[in-house]
A tleap script that builds the chain and sets N, CA, C and O, in Angstrom:
source leaprc.protein.ff14SB
mol = sequence {
  NMET LYS VAL ILE TYR CYS ARG SER SER LEU
  ARG ARG ARG LYS ARG PHE GLN ILE ILE THR
  SER ILE ILE GLN LYS GLU LYS GLU TRP TYR
  VAL ILE LYS LYS ALA ALA ARG LYS GLU ALA
  GLU ASP HIE ILE ASN LYS ILE TYR SER ASN
  GLU LEU LEU MET LYS LYS TYR HIE LYS LYS
  TYR LEU VAL GLU SER SER TYR ILE ASN GLY
  ARG ILE ILE THR PRO TYR ILE LYS GLY GLN
  SER LEU GLY GLU ARG LEU ARG ASN ALA LEU
  LEU LYS LYS ASP LYS LYS GLN ILE ARG GLU
  LEU ILE GLU LEU TRP LYS LYS ILE ILE ILE
  GLY GLN GLU ASP ASN LEU VAL LEU PHE GLN
  ALA THR CGLU
}
set mol.1.N position { -9.383 19.798 27.602 }
set mol.1.CA position { -8.922 18.589 26.410 }
set mol.1.C position { -8.689 20.641 25.643 }
set mol.1.O position { -9.144 21.783 25.702 }
set mol.2.N position { -7.436 19.594 24.893 }
set mol.2.CA position { -6.846 20.635 24.232 }
set mol.2.C position { -7.073 20.568 22.731 }
set mol.2.O position { -6.897 19.435 22.282 }
set mol.3.N position { -7.468 21.628 21.706 }
set mol.3.CA position { -7.047 21.491 20.401 }
set mol.3.C position { -5.759 21.566 19.350 }
set mol.3.O position { -5.279 22.662 19.060 }
set mol.4.N position { -5.309 20.510 18.880 }
set mol.4.CA position { -3.688 20.698 18.399 }
set mol.4.C position { -3.978 21.238 16.839 }
set mol.4.O position { -3.305 22.138 16.336 }
set mol.5.N position { -4.772 20.748 16.339 }
set mol.5.CA position { -4.788 21.011 14.855 }
set mol.5.C position { -6.053 21.297 14.447 }
set mol.5.O position { -6.799 21.277 15.425 }
set mol.6.N position { -6.601 21.541 13.487 }
set mol.6.CA position { -7.990 21.939 13.121 }
set mol.6.C position { -8.177 22.243 11.509 }
set mol.6.O position { -7.482 23.013 10.845 }
set mol.7.N position { -9.256 21.471 11.058 }
set mol.7.CA position { -8.676 21.568 9.347 }
set mol.7.C position { -10.249 21.649 8.907 }
set mol.7.O position { -10.952 20.775 9.413 }
set mol.8.N position { -11.049 22.787 7.835 }
set mol.8.CA position { -12.262 22.253 7.501 }
set mol.8.C position { -12.077 22.266 5.887 }
set mol.8.O position { -10.953 22.405 5.404 }
set mol.9.N position { -13.041 22.139 5.210 }
set mol.9.CA position { -13.386 21.234 4.097 }
set mol.9.C position { -14.679 22.338 3.620 }
set mol.9.O position { -15.541 21.850 2.889 }
set mol.10.N position { -14.827 23.865 4.036 }
set mol.10.CA position { -15.787 24.194 3.619 }
set mol.10.C position { -15.828 24.738 1.925 }
set mol.10.O position { -16.768 25.407 1.495 }
set mol.11.N position { -14.883 24.406 1.246 }
set mol.11.CA position { -14.467 24.639 -0.229 }
set mol.11.C position { -15.296 23.777 -1.391 }
set mol.11.O position { -15.428 24.039 -2.586 }
set mol.12.N position { -15.953 22.342 -0.398 }
set mol.12.CA position { -16.235 21.407 -0.978 }
set mol.12.C position { -17.697 21.679 -0.816 }
set mol.12.O position { -18.006 22.574 -0.029 }
set mol.13.N position { -18.707 20.985 -1.496 }
set mol.13.CA position { -19.963 21.090 -2.252 }
set mol.13.C position { -20.571 20.709 -0.534 }
set mol.13.O position { -20.062 19.835 0.168 }
set mol.14.N position { -21.861 21.673 -0.071 }
set mol.14.CA position { -22.200 21.564 0.864 }
set mol.14.C position { -22.511 20.230 1.881 }
set mol.14.O position { -22.372 20.159 3.102 }
set mol.15.N position { -22.873 19.442 1.141 }
set mol.15.CA position { -23.163 17.841 1.337 }
set mol.15.C position { -21.729 17.059 1.831 }
set mol.15.O position { -21.708 15.988 2.438 }
set mol.16.N position { -20.587 17.823 1.440 }
set mol.16.CA position { -19.201 17.295 1.929 }
set mol.16.C position { -18.677 18.267 2.544 }
set mol.16.O position { -17.579 18.594 2.094 }
set mol.17.N position { -19.039 18.833 3.379 }
set mol.17.CA position { -18.062 19.780 4.766 }
set mol.17.C position { -18.018 19.489 5.251 }
set mol.17.O position { -19.052 19.091 5.788 }
set mol.18.N position { -16.369 19.151 6.006 }
set mol.18.CA position { -16.699 18.631 7.377 }
set mol.18.C position { -15.375 19.375 7.714 }
set mol.18.O position { -14.465 19.959 7.126 }
set mol.19.N position { -15.911 18.908 9.479 }
set mol.19.CA position { -14.613 19.497 10.057 }
set mol.19.C position { -13.580 18.757 10.613 }
set mol.19.O position { -14.129 17.872 11.269 }
set mol.20.N position { -12.340 18.646 10.701 }
set mol.20.CA position { -11.273 17.465 11.278 }
set mol.20.C position { -10.189 18.386 12.212 }
set mol.20.O position { -9.525 19.359 11.854 }
set mol.21.N position { -10.258 17.652 13.678 }
set mol.21.CA position { -9.841 18.264 14.383 }
set mol.21.C position { -8.934 16.934 15.098 }
set mol.21.O position { -9.211 15.758 14.861 }
set mol.22.N position { -8.060 17.275 15.805 }
set mol.22.CA position { -6.965 16.695 16.348 }
set mol.22.C position { -6.901 17.343 17.917 }
set mol.22.O position { -6.576 18.443 18.365 }
set mol.23.N position { -7.206 16.541 18.292 }
set mol.23.CA position { -7.470 17.257 20.161 }
set mol.23.C position { -6.783 16.048 20.760 }
set mol.23.O position { -6.580 14.894 20.384 }
set mol.24.N position { -6.430 16.954 22.125 }
set mol.24.CA position { -5.647 15.770 23.212 }
set mol.24.C position { -6.769 16.171 24.385 }
set mol.24.O position { -7.261 17.284 24.571 }
set mol.25.N position { -7.029 14.927 25.126 }
set mol.25.CA position { -7.754 14.958 26.593 }
set mol.25.C position { -6.652 14.223 27.018 }
set mol.25.O position { -6.139 13.223 26.514 }
set mol.26.N position { -6.398 14.772 27.885 }
set mol.26.CA position { -4.987 14.415 28.998 }
set mol.26.C position { -4.367 13.807 28.190 }
set mol.26.O position { -4.397 14.215 27.029 }
set mol.27.N position { -3.488 12.467 28.570 }
set mol.27.CA position { -2.573 12.007 27.850 }
set mol.27.C position { -2.458 11.367 26.555 }
set mol.27.O position { -1.502 10.995 25.875 }
set mol.28.N position { -4.206 11.342 26.364 }
set mol.28.CA position { -4.215 10.772 24.988 }
set mol.28.C position { -4.568 11.754 23.728 }
set mol.28.O position { -5.170 12.773 24.067 }
set mol.29.N position { -4.325 11.634 22.489 }
set mol.29.CA position { -4.963 11.870 21.196 }
set mol.29.C position { -5.978 11.293 20.590 }
set mol.29.O position { -6.333 10.115 20.640 }
set mol.30.N position { -6.582 12.489 19.816 }
set mol.30.CA position { -7.952 11.650 19.107 }
set mol.30.C position { -8.382 12.235 17.809 }
set mol.30.O position { -8.865 13.282 18.240 }
set mol.31.N position { -8.533 12.285 16.613 }
set mol.31.CA position { -8.833 12.966 15.481 }
set mol.31.C position { -10.831 12.292 15.727 }
set mol.31.O position { -11.421 11.242 15.986 }
set mol.32.N position { -11.149 13.778 15.419 }
set mol.32.CA position { -12.429 13.986 15.222 }
set mol.32.C position { -13.330 14.603 14.097 }
set mol.32.O position { -13.094 15.788 13.858 }
set mol.33.N position { -14.357 13.984 13.341 }
set mol.33.CA position { -14.538 14.148 12.224 }
set mol.33.C position { -16.025 14.665 12.582 }
set mol.33.O position { -16.707 13.878 13.238 }
set mol.34.N position { -16.725 16.167 12.146 }
set mol.34.CA position { -17.955 16.087 12.469 }
set mol.34.C position { -18.495 17.069 10.812 }
set mol.34.O position { -17.808 17.621 9.953 }
set mol.35.N position { -19.595 16.951 10.924 }
set mol.35.CA position { -20.465 17.788 10.062 }
set mol.35.C position { -20.387 19.567 9.851 }
set mol.35.O position { -20.865 20.180 10.806 }
set mol.36.N position { -19.899 20.332 8.836 }
set mol.36.CA position { -19.426 21.368 9.118 }
set mol.36.C position { -20.972 22.316 9.042 }
set mol.36.O position { -21.214 23.497 9.293 }
set mol.37.N position { -21.962 20.992 8.503 }
set mol.37.CA position { -23.302 22.058 8.344 }
set mol.37.C position { -24.249 20.807 8.283 }
set mol.37.O position { -23.761 19.686 8.141 }
set mol.38.N position { -25.601 20.998 8.388 }
set mol.38.CA position { -26.686 19.498 8.467 }
set mol.38.C position { -26.124 18.618 7.249 }
set mol.38.O position { -25.841 17.420 7.247 }
set mol.39.N position { -26.060 19.380 6.411 }
set mol.39.CA position { -26.333 18.637 4.723 }
set mol.39.C position { -25.184 17.650 4.954 }
set mol.39.O position { -25.293 16.536 4.440 }
set mol.40.N position { -23.996 17.969 5.739 }
set mol.40.CA position { -22.973 17.013 5.247 }
set mol.40.C position { -22.850 15.766 6.672 }
set mol.40.O position { -21.874 15.076 6.966 }
set mol.41.N position { -24.051 15.816 7.268 }
set mol.41.CA position { -24.302 14.666 8.173 }
set mol.41.C position { -24.133 13.470 7.752 }
set mol.41.O position { -23.542 12.556 8.327 }
set mol.42.N position { -24.672 13.461 6.698 }
set mol.42.CA position { -25.109 12.284 6.098 }
set mol.42.C position { -23.633 11.376 5.015 }
set mol.42.O position { -23.673 10.301 4.417 }
set mol.43.N position { -22.556 12.331 5.148 }
set mol.43.CA position { -21.422 12.250 4.434 }
set mol.43.C position { -20.750 11.250 5.925 }
set mol.43.O position { -20.343 10.088 5.938 }
set mol.44.N position { -20.857 12.285 7.087 }
set mol.44.CA position { -19.964 11.693 8.100 }
set mol.44.C position { -20.835 9.929 8.407 }
set mol.44.O position { -20.197 8.896 8.204 }
set mol.45.N position { -21.658 9.912 8.682 }
set mol.45.CA position { -22.461 8.774 8.561 }
set mol.45.C position { -21.826 7.474 7.843 }
set mol.45.O position { -21.547 6.390 8.355 }
set mol.46.N position { -21.641 8.018 6.136 }
set mol.46.CA position { -20.823 7.178 4.951 }
set mol.46.C position { -19.233 6.827 5.674 }
set mol.46.O position { -18.653 5.784 5.977 }
set mol.47.N position { -18.948 8.078 5.748 }
set mol.47.CA position { -17.446 7.646 6.482 }
set mol.47.C position { -17.717 6.412 7.511 }
set mol.47.O position { -17.221 5.294 7.378 }
set mol.48.N position { -18.579 6.805 8.544 }
set mol.48.CA position { -18.422 5.613 9.367 }
set mol.48.C position { -18.863 4.374 9.204 }
set mol.48.O position { -18.626 3.366 9.871 }
set mol.49.N position { -19.968 4.635 7.629 }
set mol.49.CA position { -20.008 3.473 7.757 }
set mol.49.C position { -19.304 2.197 6.802 }
set mol.49.O position { -19.542 0.989 6.801 }
set mol.50.N position { -18.259 3.093 5.936 }
set mol.50.CA position { -17.372 2.780 5.300 }
set mol.50.C position { -16.348 2.221 6.305 }
set mol.50.O position { -15.907 1.229 5.725 }
set mol.51.N position { -15.946 2.285 7.081 }
set mol.51.CA position { -14.824 2.069 8.005 }
set mol.51.C position { -15.432 0.608 8.439 }
set mol.51.O position { -14.773 -0.424 8.564 }
set mol.52.N position { -16.718 0.748 8.623 }
set mol.52.CA position { -17.493 -1.012 9.487 }
set mol.52.C position { -16.907 -2.016 8.565 }
set mol.52.O position { -16.162 -2.977 8.760 }
set mol.53.N position { -17.726 -1.276 6.993 }
set mol.53.CA position { -17.592 -2.228 5.888 }
set mol.53.C position { -16.113 -2.980 5.641 }
set mol.53.O position { -15.894 -4.164 5.386 }
set mol.54.N position { -15.211 -1.902 5.804 }
set mol.54.CA position { -13.491 -2.166 5.951 }
set mol.54.C position { -12.996 -2.862 6.880 }
set mol.54.O position { -11.851 -3.310 6.927 }
set mol.55.N position { -14.084 -3.014 7.876 }
set mol.55.CA position { -13.364 -3.853 9.480 }
set mol.55.C position { -13.321 -5.003 8.766 }
set mol.55.O position { -12.170 -5.414 8.618 }
set mol.56.N position { -14.446 -5.890 8.109 }
set mol.56.CA position { -14.354 -7.250 7.630 }
set mol.56.C position { -13.308 -7.743 7.093 }
set mol.56.O position { -12.893 -8.898 7.196 }
set mol.57.N position { -12.752 -6.652 6.361 }
set mol.57.CA position { -11.414 -7.124 5.461 }
set mol.57.C position { -10.101 -6.941 5.704 }
set mol.57.O position { -9.159 -7.606 5.272 }
set mol.58.N position { -10.082 -5.767 6.602 }
set mol.58.CA position { -8.912 -4.989 6.752 }
set mol.58.C position { -8.588 -4.993 8.458 }
set mol.58.O position { -7.717 -4.183 8.775 }
set mol.59.N position { -9.045 -5.620 9.337 }
set mol.59.CA position { -8.759 -5.174 10.617 }
set mol.59.C position { -7.705 -4.875 11.323 }
set mol.59.O position { -7.490 -4.186 12.320 }
set mol.60.N position { -6.831 -5.788 10.325 }
set mol.60.CA position { -5.295 -5.456 10.883 }
set mol.60.C position { -4.514 -4.062 10.677 }
set mol.60.O position { -3.515 -3.525 11.155 }
set mol.61.N position { -5.409 -3.786 9.801 }
set mol.61.CA position { -4.692 -2.295 9.451 }
set mol.61.C position { -5.691 -0.911 9.470 }
set mol.61.O position { -5.591 0.131 8.822 }
set mol.62.N position { -6.742 -1.359 10.531 }
set mol.62.CA position { -7.851 -0.424 10.962 }
set mol.62.C position { -7.471 -0.131 12.092 }
set mol.62.O position { -7.060 -0.991 12.871 }
set mol.63.N position { -7.552 1.402 12.451 }
set mol.63.CA position { -7.628 1.828 13.953 }
set mol.63.C position { -9.233 2.122 13.808 }
set mol.63.O position { -9.789 2.784 12.932 }
set mol.64.N position { -9.891 1.347 15.073 }
set mol.64.CA position { -11.206 1.618 14.995 }
set mol.64.C position { -11.345 3.208 15.390 }
set mol.64.O position { -10.524 4.016 15.823 }
set mol.65.N position { -12.924 3.322 15.009 }
set mol.65.CA position { -13.310 4.727 15.267 }
set mol.65.C position { -14.479 4.518 16.556 }
set mol.65.O position { -14.910 3.365 16.567 }
set mol.66.N position { -14.871 5.113 17.274 }
set mol.66.CA position { -16.583 5.354 17.506 }
set mol.66.C position { -17.195 6.397 16.996 }
set mol.66.O position { -16.487 7.360 16.702 }
set mol.67.N position { -18.364 6.458 16.809 }
set mol.67.CA position { -19.285 6.996 16.275 }
set mol.67.C position { -20.320 7.699 17.230 }
set mol.67.O position { -21.447 7.211 17.304 }
set mol.68.N position { -19.876 9.266 18.259 }
set mol.68.CA position { -20.864 9.341 19.047 }
set mol.68.C position { -21.278 10.771 18.285 }
set mol.68.O position { -20.596 11.599 17.682 }
set mol.69.N position { -22.859 10.676 18.620 }
set mol.69.CA position { -23.205 12.378 19.149 }
set mol.69.C position { -22.847 12.758 17.697 }
set mol.69.O position { -22.182 13.794 17.686 }
set mol.70.N position { -23.120 12.155 16.230 }
set mol.70.CA position { -22.828 12.679 14.898 }
set mol.70.C position { -20.926 13.212 14.866 }
set mol.70.O position { -20.367 14.096 14.217 }
set mol.71.N position { -20.411 12.257 15.825 }
set mol.71.CA position { -18.948 12.636 15.540 }
set mol.71.C position { -17.806 10.884 15.281 }
set mol.71.O position { -17.767 9.839 15.931 }
set mol.72.N position { -17.112 11.324 14.120 }
set mol.72.CA position { -16.287 10.112 14.377 }
set mol.72.C position { -15.266 10.663 15.397 }
set mol.72.O position { -14.923 11.835 15.551 }
set mol.73.N position { -14.829 9.486 16.105 }
set mol.73.CA position { -13.751 10.124 16.931 }
set mol.73.C position { -13.038 8.469 16.941 }
set mol.73.O position { -13.568 7.412 17.284 }
set mol.74.N position { -11.029 8.853 16.197 }
set mol.74.CA position { -10.404 7.580 16.160 }
set mol.74.C position { -8.997 8.172 17.082 }
set mol.74.O position { -8.521 9.284 16.852 }
set mol.75.N position { -8.606 7.517 17.826 }
set mol.75.CA position { -7.532 7.233 18.567 }
set mol.75.C position { -6.358 7.943 17.206 }
set mol.75.O position { -6.449 7.492 16.064 }
set mol.76.N position { -5.333 9.047 17.543 }
set mol.76.CA position { -4.519 9.796 16.794 }
set mol.76.C position { -2.962 8.518 16.842 }
set mol.76.O position { -2.401 7.971 17.791 }
set mol.77.N position { -2.807 8.482 15.865 }
set mol.77.CA position { -1.225 7.455 15.864 }
set mol.77.C position { -0.130 8.293 15.562 }
set mol.77.O position { 0.168 8.959 14.570 }
set mol.78.N position { 0.366 8.108 16.598 }
set mol.78.CA position { 1.487 9.241 15.916 }
set mol.78.C position { 2.774 8.524 15.047 }
set mol.78.O position { 3.091 7.403 15.447 }
set mol.79.N position { 3.210 8.839 14.390 }
set mol.79.CA position { 4.599 8.271 13.685 }
set mol.79.C position { 3.666 8.525 11.877 }
set mol.79.O position { 2.493 8.793 11.619 }
set mol.80.N position { 4.983 8.256 10.902 }
set mol.80.CA position { 4.600 7.812 9.911 }
set mol.80.C position { 3.775 7.300 9.059 }
set mol.80.O position { 3.943 6.088 8.928 }
set mol.81.N position { 2.728 7.862 8.259 }
set mol.81.CA position { 1.611 6.893 7.436 }
set mol.81.C position { 2.351 6.196 6.030 }
set mol.81.O position { 3.520 6.407 5.708 }
set mol.82.N position { 1.700 5.606 5.524 }
set mol.82.CA position { 1.789 4.886 4.577 }
set mol.82.C position { 2.462 5.824 3.447 }
set mol.82.O position { 3.682 5.790 3.280 }
set mol.83.N position { 1.896 6.393 2.924 }
set mol.83.CA position { 1.705 7.642 2.276 }
set mol.83.C position { 3.152 8.211 1.966 }
set mol.83.O position { 3.700 8.304 0.868 }
set mol.84.N position { 3.880 8.757 3.873 }
set mol.84.CA position { 4.515 9.177 4.128 }
set mol.84.C position { 5.987 8.558 3.690 }
set mol.84.O position { 6.848 9.152 3.040 }
set mol.85.N position { 6.054 7.175 4.228 }
set mol.85.CA position { 6.837 6.269 3.801 }
set mol.85.C position { 7.541 5.919 2.538 }
set mol.85.O position { 8.716 5.630 2.311 }
set mol.86.N position { 6.081 6.067 1.489 }
set mol.86.CA position { 6.777 5.739 -0.044 }
set mol.86.C position { 7.134 7.403 -0.228 }
set mol.86.O position { 8.217 7.731 -0.714 }
set mol.87.N position { 6.389 8.161 0.093 }
set mol.87.CA position { 7.148 9.579 -0.591 }
set mol.87.C position { 8.511 9.669 0.075 }
set mol.87.O position { 9.147 10.485 -0.593 }
set mol.88.N position { 9.374 9.151 1.225 }
set mol.88.CA position { 10.105 9.348 1.491 }
set mol.88.C position { 11.348 8.201 0.616 }
set mol.88.O position { 12.476 8.552 0.270 }
set mol.89.N position { 10.900 7.174 0.469 }
set mol.89.CA position { 11.242 5.993 -0.635 }
set mol.89.C position { 11.842 6.463 -1.940 }
set mol.89.O position { 12.959 6.291 -2.428 }
set mol.90.N position { 10.435 7.306 -2.490 }
set mol.90.CA position { 10.974 7.517 -3.516 }
set mol.90.C position { 11.724 8.888 -4.048 }
set mol.90.O position { 12.000 9.168 -5.215 }
set mol.91.N position { 12.012 9.774 -2.679 }
set mol.91.CA position { 12.801 10.953 -2.641 }
set mol.91.C position { 14.122 10.389 -2.283 }
set mol.91.O position { 15.034 11.191 -2.483 }
set mol.92.N position { 14.498 9.211 -1.800 }
set mol.92.CA position { 15.571 8.423 -1.696 }
set mol.92.C position { 16.022 7.364 -2.834 }
set mol.92.O position { 17.179 6.958 -2.945 }
set mol.93.N position { 15.195 7.063 -3.472 }
set mol.93.CA position { 15.151 6.678 -4.614 }
set mol.93.C position { 15.305 5.026 -4.658 }
set mol.93.O position { 15.646 4.310 -5.600 }
set mol.94.N position { 14.978 4.724 -3.470 }
set mol.94.CA position { 15.244 3.207 -2.810 }
set mol.94.C position { 14.425 2.314 -3.763 }
set mol.94.O position { 13.283 2.265 -3.308 }
set mol.95.N position { 14.525 1.595 -4.882 }
set mol.95.CA position { 13.842 0.769 -5.489 }
set mol.95.C position { 12.775 -0.229 -4.851 }
set mol.95.O position { 11.553 -0.339 -4.946 }
set mol.96.N position { 13.988 -1.052 -4.014 }
set mol.96.CA position { 13.439 -1.928 -3.101 }
set mol.96.C position { 12.610 -1.745 -2.360 }
set mol.96.O position { 11.623 -2.479 -2.413 }
set mol.97.N position { 12.697 -0.477 -1.174 }
set mol.97.CA position { 11.587 -0.373 -0.216 }
set mol.97.C position { 9.862 0.243 -0.951 }
set mol.97.O position { 8.774 0.045 -0.411 }
set mol.98.N position { 10.104 1.026 -2.333 }
set mol.98.CA position { 9.318 1.837 -2.973 }
set mol.98.C position { 8.705 -0.214 -3.526 }
set mol.98.O position { 8.123 -0.708 -2.561 }
set mol.99.N position { 8.758 -0.933 -4.400 }
set mol.99.CA position { 8.522 -1.823 -4.415 }
set mol.99.C position { 7.499 -2.608 -3.350 }
set mol.99.O position { 6.316 -2.906 -3.508 }
set mol.100.N position { 8.408 -2.841 -2.173 }
set mol.100.CA position { 7.701 -3.398 -0.837 }
set mol.100.C position { 6.950 -2.773 -0.580 }
set mol.100.O position { 6.028 -3.495 -0.201 }
set mol.101.N position { 6.553 -1.340 -0.491 }
set mol.101.CA position { 5.612 -0.584 0.291 }
set mol.101.C position { 4.397 -0.218 -0.947 }
set mol.101.O position { 3.318 0.282 -0.629 }
set mol.102.N position { 4.720 -0.514 -2.239 }
set mol.102.CA position { 3.378 -0.530 -3.154 }
set mol.102.C position { 2.734 -1.861 -3.417 }
set mol.102.O position { 1.758 -1.924 -4.164 }
set mol.103.N position { 3.290 -3.048 -2.774 }
set mol.103.CA position { 2.913 -4.051 -2.724 }
set mol.103.C position { 2.162 -4.158 -1.635 }
set mol.103.O position { 0.990 -4.416 -1.908 }
set mol.104.N position { 2.469 -4.025 -0.148 }
set mol.104.CA position { 1.767 -3.425 1.151 }
set mol.104.C position { 0.752 -2.638 0.922 }
set mol.104.O position { -0.105 -2.494 1.794 }
set mol.105.N position { 0.674 -2.039 -0.194 }
set mol.105.CA position { -0.404 -0.815 -0.280 }
set mol.105.C position { -1.353 -1.521 -1.055 }
set mol.105.O position { -2.476 -1.080 -0.811 }
set mol.106.N position { -1.370 -2.612 -2.050 }
set mol.106.CA position { -2.419 -2.856 -2.548 }
set mol.106.C position { -2.875 -4.431 -1.707 }
set mol.106.O position { -3.833 -5.095 -2.103 }
set mol.107.N position { -2.120 -4.798 -0.667 }
set mol.107.CA position { -2.723 -5.873 0.002 }
set mol.107.C position { -3.813 -5.230 0.956 }
set mol.107.O position { -4.856 -5.839 1.191 }
set mol.108.N position { -3.566 -4.072 1.463 }
set mol.108.CA position { -4.183 -3.164 2.183 }
set mol.108.C position { -6.041 -2.856 1.074 }
set mol.108.O position { -7.163 -2.911 1.577 }
set mol.109.N position { -5.889 -2.718 0.375 }
set mol.109.CA position { -6.469 -1.955 -0.905 }
set mol.109.C position { -7.415 -3.256 -1.425 }
set mol.109.O position { -8.644 -3.260 -1.488 }
set mol.110.N position { -6.489 -4.366 -1.783 }
set mol.110.CA position { -7.474 -5.260 -2.647 }
set mol.110.C position { -7.741 -6.485 -1.514 }
set mol.110.O position { -8.468 -7.402 -1.897 }
set mol.111.N position { -7.164 -6.560 -0.054 }
set mol.111.CA position { -7.448 -7.599 1.060 }
set mol.111.C position { -6.940 -9.263 0.242 }
set mol.111.O position { -5.901 -9.398 -0.406 }
set mol.112.N position { -7.678 -10.061 0.421 }
set mol.112.CA position { -7.752 -11.481 0.091 }
set mol.112.C position { -7.757 -11.859 -1.291 }
set mol.112.O position { -8.619 -11.278 -1.950 }
set mol.113.N position { -7.013 -12.694 -1.932 }
set mol.113.CA position { -7.612 -12.947 -2.996 }
set mol.113.C position { -9.173 -13.122 -3.619 }
set mol.113.O position { -9.723 -12.733 -4.649 }
set mol.114.N position { -9.548 -13.831 -2.569 }
set mol.114.CA position { -11.072 -14.009 -3.227 }
set mol.114.C position { -11.965 -12.554 -2.890 }
set mol.114.O position { -13.192 -12.479 -2.833 }
set mol.115.N position { -10.875 -11.313 -2.665 }
set mol.115.CA position { -12.226 -10.368 -2.350 }
set mol.115.C position { -12.092 -9.822 -3.999 }
set mol.115.O position { -12.758 -8.788 -3.956 }
set mol.116.N position { -11.621 -9.952 -5.342 }
set mol.116.CA position { -11.268 -9.461 -6.662 }
set mol.116.C position { -12.802 -9.947 -6.851 }
set mol.116.O position { -13.386 -10.766 -6.141 }
set mol.117.N position { -13.290 -9.294 -7.907 }
set mol.117.CA position { -14.507 -9.061 -8.072 }
set mol.117.C position { -14.408 -8.965 -9.504 }
set mol.117.O position { -14.684 -7.768 -9.586 }
set mol.118.N position { -14.218 -9.332 -10.715 }
set mol.118.CA position { -14.320 -9.188 -12.404 }
set mol.118.C position { -15.834 -8.323 -12.310 }
set mol.118.O position { -16.847 -8.656 -11.696 }
set mol.119.N position { -15.620 -7.247 -13.045 }
set mol.119.CA position { -16.637 -5.962 -13.166 }
set mol.119.C position { -17.139 -6.634 -15.079 }
set mol.119.O position { -16.311 -7.082 -15.873 }
set mol.120.N position { -18.340 -6.524 -15.297 }
set mol.120.CA position { -18.767 -6.646 -16.213 }
set mol.120.C position { -19.970 -5.724 -16.703 }
set mol.120.O position { -20.899 -5.507 -15.925 }
set mol.121.N position { -19.963 -5.058 -18.268 }
set mol.121.CA position { -20.555 -4.259 -18.463 }
set mol.121.C position { -21.950 -4.535 -18.270 }
set mol.121.O position { -22.435 -5.666 -18.265 }
set mol.122.N position { -22.669 -3.307 -18.089 }
set mol.122.CA position { -24.228 -4.050 -18.059 }
set mol.122.C position { -25.119 -2.559 -18.720 }
set mol.122.O position { -24.592 -1.472 -18.957 }
set mol.123.N position { -26.439 -2.887 -18.890 }
set mol.123.CA position { -27.224 -1.870 -19.717 }
set mol.123.C position { -27.823 -0.641 -18.346 }
set mol.123.O position { -28.506 0.338 -18.649 }
savepdb mol mol.pdb
quit
């Protein structure tokens, strides 16, 4: 196993401090997220729980992770992220591409039309 990249978020509150690594195991690459300290274990659990919720509505956009020994392990996908594609379109001032990417982003975030919920003020 070879570590390709490693980043920590140790400047956050203790309960949000995680370590993210990109590793290579044989020919496969993976992203591993783990708690940097005991107080952050709940944060890692919530990240994984949110993925499970997202799976219900956005399965085709989601790269499935595994939760093993307190770590979230996700296959690494080489290529450009949607954010990088949008940034490049902005730099090129490609209005058509910008609109298409924003619409795709909205579709991913909102999901199906029936997924929208109107919020009302409560006490």
